[in-house]
C-alpha positions, 0 to 999 in steps of 0.5 A, a space after each residue: 477507476 484509478 485509485 491512489 493507494 497510501 499509508 502511514 508509516 509510523 516509529 516503533 521500538 523495533 522499526 518503522 511500521 506501515 498501517 492505516 492503508 487507505 485508497 483513495 479515488 484520483 484523477 491524477 494519480 501520484 506514485 511518489 506519494 504512494 502507489 496509483 492502482 487501477 481496480 475493477 470494483 471495490 472488492 477488488 480494492 478492499 481485498 488488497 487493503 486487507 492484504 496489506 494490513 495483513 502483510 505489514 502488521 508484523 513487518 519493521 524496516 529500518 528507514 522510509 524508503 525501505 518500507 516505502 519500496 516493500 509496500 509499493 512492490 507488494 501492491 503491484 505484485 498482487 494487483 498484478 497477479 489478480 490480472 
């Protein structure tokens, strides 16, 4: 199944934080607004979302581009490791 993974990037005292990761089924993936990924099942999808929340909970970024690229790279690498 094709999913569009997205998240919120919110300002904080020490920089931008990423949270509220979600994955919605999609027929038209859009890598400009999130990360388009394929998951074998819901458990695999949920595991990635939980991993993203845990990994990025304490990280802060100086700008939106850095936050976006960090999450995108992490998600793509994590899914590639599973295969």
